[in-house]
C-alpha positions in Angstrom: 143.1 86.4 121.6 145.0 86.8 124.9 146.2 83.2 124.8 147.4 83.6 121.2 149.5 86.6 122.1 150.7 84.9 125.3 152.1 81.8 123.7 153.8 83.9 120.9 157.6 83.8 121.5 157.9 87.2 119.8 158.1 90.5 121.6 155.0 92.1 120.1 153.2 91.8 123.5 155.8 94.3 124.9 154.1 97.1 123.1 150.5 95.9 123.7 148.2 98.5 125.4 147.1 95.9 127.9 149.5 95.4 131.0 151.3 92.1 130.8 154.2 90.5 132.6 156.0 87.2 132.6 157.0 85.7 136.0 159.1 82.6 136.6 157.8 79.7 138.7 159.6 81.0 141.7 157.8 84.4 141.4 160.7 86.4 139.9 159.8 88.8 137.1 161.2 87.8 133.7 159.7 90.6 131.6 157.3 93.6 131.7 155.6 95.5 128.9 155.3 99.3 128.9 151.7 99.2 130.1 152.6 97.0 133.1 155.6 99.4 134.0 153.2 102.3 133.9 150.7 100.4 136.1 153.4 99.2 138.6 156.1 101.9 138.6 158.1 100.3 141.4 158.3 96.9 139.7 161.4 95.8 138.0 162.7 92.9 135.9 164.4 90.4 138.1 162.5 91.5 141.1 159.8 89.5 142.9 156.1 89.5 142.5 155.9 90.1 146.2 157.6 93.5 145.7 155.9 96.2 143.6 152.9 94.1 142.7 149.6 93.6 144.6 149.5 90.7 147.0 146.5 89.1 145.3 148.5 88.8 142.1 151.5 87.2 143.8 149.1 84.7 145.6 147.4 83.9 142.3 150.8 83.2 140.7 151.7 80.8 143.4 148.4 79.0 143.1 148.7 78.8 139.3 152.2 77.3 139.4 151.0 74.7 141.8 147.7 73.9 139.9 148.7 74.9 136.4 146.6 73.6 133.6 143.8 74.6 131.2 141.4 74.8 134.1 143.1 77.8 135.7 140.6 80.7 136.0 141.2 84.5 135.9 141.5 86.3 139.2 140.3 89.8 140.1 141.7 92.4 142.4 142.3 96.1 143.0 145.2 98.2 141.9 145.0 101.4 143.8 141.4 102.6 143.0 141.1 100.6 139.8 140.0 97.0 139.4 141.7 94.4 137.1 141.1 90.9 136.0 144.3 88.9 135.6 144.4 86.1 133.0 147.2 83.5 133.4 148.8 81.8 130.4 151.5 79.1 130.9 155.0 79.6 129.3 158.1 77.6 129.0 159.9 76.1 132.1 157.0 76.8 134.4 156.8 80.5 133.7 153.5 82.3 133.6 152.4 85.3 131.5 149.8 87.5 133.2 147.5 89.7 131.2 145.7 92.3 133.2 142.4 93.5 131.8 140.8 96.5 133.6 137.2 95.9 134.6 136.7 98.9 136.8 133.7 100.2 134.9 132.1 96.8 134.7 132.7 96.2 138.4 131.3 99.6 139.3 128.3 98.9 137.1 127.7 95.5 138.7 128.0 97.0 142.2 125.6 99.8 141.3 123.2 97.2 139.8 123.5 95.1 143.0 122.7 98.2 145.1 119.7 99.1 143.0 118.5 95.5 143.1 118.8 95.5 146.9 117.0 98.9 147.1 114.3 97.7 144.8 113.8 94.6 146.9 113.8 96.8 150.0 111.2 99.1 148.5 109.0 96.1 147.6 109.2 94.8 151.2 108.5 98.3 152.5 105.5 98.7 150.2 104.2 95.4 151.3 104.5 96.4 155.0 102.8 99.7 154.3 99.9 98.1 152.5 98.9 96.0 155.5 96.9 98.7 157.3 94.3 101.3 156.4 94.6 103.0 159.8 96.4 106.4 159.5 98.2 106.1 162.8 99.4 102.6 162.1 100.7 103.7 158.6 102.6 106.5 160.3 104.1 104.0 162.8 105.2 101.6 160.0 106.7 104.4 158.0 108.7 105.7 161.0 110.0 102.2 161.9 111.0 101.3 158.3 112.7 104.6 157.8 114.6 104.4 161.1 115.7 100.8 160.5 116.7 101.1 156.9 117.4 104.8 156.0 118.7 106.6 159.1 119.4 106.4 162.8 116.0 107.9 163.7 113.0 109.0 161.8 110.1 111.4 162.5 106.8 111.3 160.6 104.6 114.4 160.8 101.1 114.5 159.5 99.1 117.6 158.4 97.7 119.2 161.5 94.7 121.3 162.6 94.9 124.4 164.7 98.7 124.3 164.8 98.7 120.8 166.4 100.4 118.0 164.4 100.3 114.2 164.8 103.9 113.1 165.1 105.5 109.6 165.3 109.1 109.3 166.5 111.3 106.2 166.1 114.9 105.3 166.7 116.6 102.3 165.0 115.4 99.1 166.6 113.2 101.1 169.0 109.5 101.5 169.7 107.5 104.2 167.9 106.2 107.0 170.1 103.1 108.9 169.0 102.2 112.5 170.1 100.2 115.5 169.1 102.5 118.5 169.3 102.0 122.2 168.8 104.8 123.9 167.0 105.7 126.1 164.0 106.8 123.9 161.2 108.9 126.7 159.7 111.2 126.4 162.7 112.7 123.4 160.9 114.2 124.5 157.5 112.3 122.7 154.8 109.6 121.2 157.0 106.9 123.9 156.4 107.4 123.5 152.7 107.4 119.7 152.9 104.1 119.7 154.7 102.7 121.7 151.8 104.1 119.2 149.2 107.0 121.3 147.9 110.2 119.6 146.7 112.7 118.8 149.4 115.7 121.0 150.3 119.1 119.3 149.7 120.5 118.0 153.0 123.8 119.9 152.7 121.8 123.1 152.9 120.3 122.2 156.3 122.0 122.9 159.6 121.5 119.9 161.9 122.1 122.1 164.9 118.9 124.0 164.1 116.7 121.0 164.9 114.4 121.9 167.8 114.1 119.6 170.8 110.5 118.5 169.9 111.8 117.0 166.7 114.3 114.7 168.3 113.3 111.3 169.7 114.0 110.8 173.4 117.6 110.3 174.3 118.7 110.6 170.7 121.5 113.1 171.3 123.3 115.3 168.8 122.2 115.4 165.2 125.0 115.2 162.6 122.9 115.0 159.4 119.3 115.7 158.6 117.0 115.1 155.6 113.4 116.6 155.3 111.3 115.2 152.5 107.6 115.5 151.7 105.2 112.5 151.8 103.2 113.0 148.6 99.6 111.8 148.9 96.7 111.4 146.5 96.5 114.9 145.2 97.2 116.5 148.6 100.3 116.2 150.9 100.2 113.3 153.3 102.8 114.9 155.6 106.6 115.0 155.9 109.4 112.6 156.7 112.5 113.7 158.7 115.5 111.4 158.7 118.2 111.9 161.4 121.8 110.6 161.7 124.0 111.0 164.8 127.8 111.7 165.0 130.2 109.2 163.5 127.8 108.4 160.6 128.3 109.3 157.0 126.2 112.3 155.9 123.3 111.5 153.6 124.5 111.1 150.0 122.7 112.2 147.0 121.8 108.6 146.2 120.4 108.1 149.7 118.3 111.2 149.5 116.9 109.9 146.1 116.1 106.6 147.7 114.5 108.3 150.7 112.2 110.2 148.3 111.2 106.9 146.6 110.4 105.5 149.9 108.5 108.7 150.9 106.4 108.4 147.7 105.2 104.9 148.7 104.7 105.9 152.3 102.8 109.0 151.4 100.5 107.1 149.1 99.8 104.5 151.9 99.2 107.2 154.6 97.0 109.2 152.2 95.0 106.1 151.3 94.5 105.2 155.0 93.4 108.8 155.8 90.9 108.8 152.9 89.6 105.4 154.0 89.2 106.7 157.6 87.5 109.9 156.5 85.1 107.9 154.2 84.4 105.5 157.1 83.6 108.4 159.4 81.3 110.0 156.8 79.6 106.7 156.2 79.1 106.1 159.9 77.4 109.5 160.2 75.1 108.9 157.2 74.3 105.3 158.1 73.5 106.3 161.7 70.5 108.3 160.4 69.4 105.4 158.1 69.5 102.7 160.8 66.3 101.8 162.6 65.9 103.5 165.9 66.2 101.9 169.4 62.6 101.7 170.6 61.3 102.2 174.1 58.1 102.5 176.0 56.3 105.7 174.9 53.1 107.1 176.4 52.5 103.9 178.4 52.7 101.7 175.3 55.4 99.2 174.6 57.2 99.3 171.2 59.9 96.9 170.0 61.5 96.3 166.5 64.0 94.1 164.8 65.7 94.7 161.4 68.0 92.6 159.3 69.4 93.7 155.9 69.3 91.4 152.9 73.1 91.1 152.9 74.5 90.3 156.3 77.6 92.5 155.7 75.5 95.5 155.1 73.7 97.5 157.9 71.0 99.3 155.9 68.5 98.4 153.2 64.9 99.1 152.1 62.9 98.1 155.2 62.3 100.5 158.0 60.3 101.4 161.1 59.9 104.5 163.3 57.9 105.6 166.3 57.3 109.3 166.7 55.5 111.3 169.3 52.9 113.4 167.6 53.1 117.1 168.3 50.1 118.2 170.3 48.7 114.7 170.2 48.1 114.2 173.9 50.5 111.3 174.3 49.6 109.9 170.9 52.4 108.4 168.8 52.7 107.6 165.1 54.2 104.2 164.4 55.4 103.5 160.8 56.7 100.3 159.2 57.5 100.3 155.5 59.3 98.5 152.6 61.0 100.4 149.8 61.2 98.5 146.5 64.8 97.2 146.0 67.7 96.3 148.2 71.0 97.7 149.4 72.3 101.3 149.4 70.0 102.7 146.7 66.9 101.4 148.5 68.3 102.8 151.8 68.7 106.3 150.2 65.0 106.3 149.3 64.2 104.9 152.8 65.9 107.9 154.3 63.9 110.3 152.1 60.6 108.5 153.1 61.4 108.6 156.8 62.4 112.3 156.6 59.2 113.2 154.7 57.0 111.3 157.2 58.8 113.0 160.1 58.1 116.4 158.5 54.4 115.4 158.1 54.0 114.6 161.8 51.7 117.6 162.5 49.3 116.0 160.1 49.6 112.5 161.6 45.9 112.4 162.6 44.9 112.3 158.9 46.5 109.1 157.5 45.0 109.6 154.0 46.4 113.1 153.7 49.9 111.9 154.9 49.9 109.1 152.4 48.7 111.4 149.6 51.5 114.0 150.4 54.1 111.3 150.6 52.9 109.9 147.2 53.2 113.3 145.6 56.7 113.7 147.1 57.9 110.4 145.7 56.4 111.1 142.3 58.2 114.4 142.1 61.6 112.6 142.4 61.0 110.7 139.1 62.3 107.6 140.9 60.9 104.4 139.6 61.0 102.8 143.0 57.9 102.8 145.2 57.2 102.1 148.9 54.6 100.1 150.8 53.9 101.0 154.4 51.5 100.9 157.4 50.7 104.0 159.5 49.5 103.3 163.1 48.3 106.1 165.4 48.7 104.7 168.9 47.2 106.0 172.2 46.8 104.5 175.6 43.3 104.9 177.1 43.3 103.5 180.6 44.6 100.0 180.6 43.9 99.6 176.9 45.7 100.8 173.7 43.8 102.1 170.8 45.2 102.0 167.3 44.1 103.4 163.9 45.9 101.6 161.2 46.1 102.5 157.5 47.9 100.5 154.8 49.6 101.9 151.8 49.8 98.7 149.7 51.5 96.9 152.6 50.8 93.5 154.2 48.0 93.9 156.8 49.1 93.9 160.5 48.3 90.9 162.7 46.8 91.2 166.2 47.7 88.7 168.9 45.0 88.4 171.6 45.6 87.3 175.1 43.8 84.1 174.3 46.4 83.2 171.6 44.0 84.0 168.8 45.7 85.8 165.8 43.7 87.8 163.3 44.4 90.2 160.5 43.6 93.9 160.6 41.2 94.9 157.9 43.1 97.7 156.2 44.4 98.0 152.6 45.5 100.6 150.1 47.5 101.2 146.9 51.2 101.4 146.5 52.8 104.8 147.3 54.9 106.4 144.6 53.3 104.8 141.6 50.0 106.3 140.7 48.9 110.0 140.8 46.0 109.1 143.0 46.0 106.6 145.8 43.3 105.1 148.0 43.4 103.5 151.4 41.2 102.3 154.2 41.7 102.8 157.9 40.9 100.2 160.6 40.7 100.6 164.4 41.9 98.1 166.9 41.8 98.0 170.7 44.4 96.0 172.5 43.7 94.7 176.0 46.7 94.4 178.5 49.1 91.8 177.2 47.9 92.0 173.6 50.0 93.0 170.6 49.7 94.4 167.1 52.5 93.2 164.8 53.6 95.1 161.7 56.0 93.2 159.5 57.5 93.2 155.9 57.4 90.4 153.3 61.0 89.6 154.2 59.4 87.5 157.0 56.6 85.6 155.1 58.6 85.3 151.8 61.8 84.1 153.4 62.9 80.9 151.6 64.4 78.1 153.6 63.3 74.9 155.4 64.6 71.4 154.8 65.1 71.9 151.0 65.8 75.6 151.1 63.0 76.5 148.7 60.0 76.8 150.9 58.5 80.1 152.0 58.1 80.8 155.8 54.6 81.9 155.0 51.8 83.6 157.0 50.6 80.4 158.6 53.9 79.8 160.3 54.0 83.4 161.4 50.5 83.1 162.9 51.5 80.0 164.7 54.6 81.6 166.1 52.6 84.6 167.2 50.0 82.4 168.9 52.8 81.0 171.1 53.7 84.6 172.1 50.3 85.5 173.7 50.8 87.7 176.7 54.5 88.2 176.0 56.2 91.7 176.1 56.8 93.4 172.7 60.6 92.9 172.9 60.2 89.1 173.4 57.7 88.8 170.5 59.8 90.5 167.9 62.9 88.6 169.1 61.0 85.3 168.7 59.7 86.1 165.3 63.1 87.4 164.1 64.9 84.3 165.4 62.4 81.9 163.7 62.8 83.7 160.4 66.6 83.7 160.7 66.7 80.0 161.5 64.4 79.3 158.5 66.6 81.1 156.0 69.8 79.9 157.6 72.7 81.0 155.4 70.6 81.3 152.3 69.7 84.5 150.5 66.8 86.6 151.8 65.1 90.0 151.5 65.3 92.8 154.0 63.5 91.8 157.2 61.7 94.2 159.5 59.2 93.7 162.3 57.5 96.1 164.7 55.4 95.2 167.7 53.0 97.5 169.6 51.9 96.0 172.9 49.5 97.0 175.6 51.4 96.4 178.8 50.1 94.1 181.5 49.6 95.4 185.0 53.0 94.0 186.1 55.6 92.3 183.8 59.3 92.2 183.1 60.4 94.5 180.4 63.9 95.7 179.2 64.8 99.4 179.6 65.0 101.0 176.1 65.2 97.5 174.7 68.4 96.7 176.6 69.5 95.6 180.0 68.2 92.9 182.3 64.7 94.5 182.6 62.5 95.8 185.4 58.9 95.6 186.5 56.5 98.3 185.3 53.0 99.2 186.3 
């Protein structure tokens, strides 16, 4: 359409609403239409393109006359605060007609789109950086550094505090992050107290930068010329506040920059909140798991105890097998040793394990009567209406002179094995019904006397039923266990359980296995090397 008008020899283009002009090859102006006169009020016919017209248009005219032809492309440039695209059309005797089409709105839209694309890409990179850690302090550090480098001259991240102390992370652009716990009144900074409670941010032009207290400013930052305070929204609760600072000579925060800061704060708040929730859950889990883990055993009442435990999944710490050794109240140096196996694996089995261990600890005053303890435990499990059951062995242990006397009662569990000083291994004659299945249970109690250096071993079926070997499908079995124990004659309790546990672990290799638990009760020799509390290099004991 422009080319058709341009090659027309008529004068209709003079009244066209689009600015147009005709310039000779030497750059002198042959004609202007009214729209061009309005756009370039100092231009005149007969004058030069170098006077009254923008330099980019004069340069484009020179280039066109030198390289004239159908391949000539439009050029773009500013006219005051507006943007135009000039389209050249060749005329007679080397003259050129220039049509100027305003593209200000298009150019502004493109620039705005480019800015938004850059911001979107930046937010994506920021989100990626924030998602690399589930440590709250590390997330605060990343937030402060990203904000200082991309949004302001300095940034301060403030987390919710306790007892008027707040975790704070300061960072200046291209600098290191400084962490501190500071005591202050957040309402000393306009908008900060509200931001820490999750309220909408206060517009920056309402904030007085001179009101910023010294604790808010990073070291050696200097004067604050502009300040933004915005909340860090978390998962249902505020994750803290973000404070952006700019020094003198920098443009104040614009409305678009504040909007972008809020978008960043939303991502940062979600990351910090997730990290804090993960840390809290981890702390809670550690507290709960600590009570479910097998205890560290030590010598008690002149008797050696040692145990080893391995969960069915190596990445888990707890499961369905357990052991405990408790001093019996008023029992004259008597202890109750317990080893058991809850039906199932993993966390659910561990929960029932915790209930069983707690119940048995509560029944310690009745420890002398094994049948009664098992009966009360059976009633307690039945009352929970849980389909899982437990097998266990109770062992009342007391040292008498150089010997150790045991009374052992099985509640549906594998019978213990006794390792004599001669290397002979035999089974303890105790048996009973599963606990937590039937309304009534029966059990038999057997007595064993251990001479110095002899051991009674309690173990779960995770040892004997461990699948492994050359083909990976053979059980470890009781015969292998007996042979391993025969080699342990005269060894301390800690060495025996370590040997059995190592053999079972080597047998299963990396294959699947059940929970494994083993507990040794040993009558000490007159003098032998034993570890202190199961740890350390050991010492001689009498």
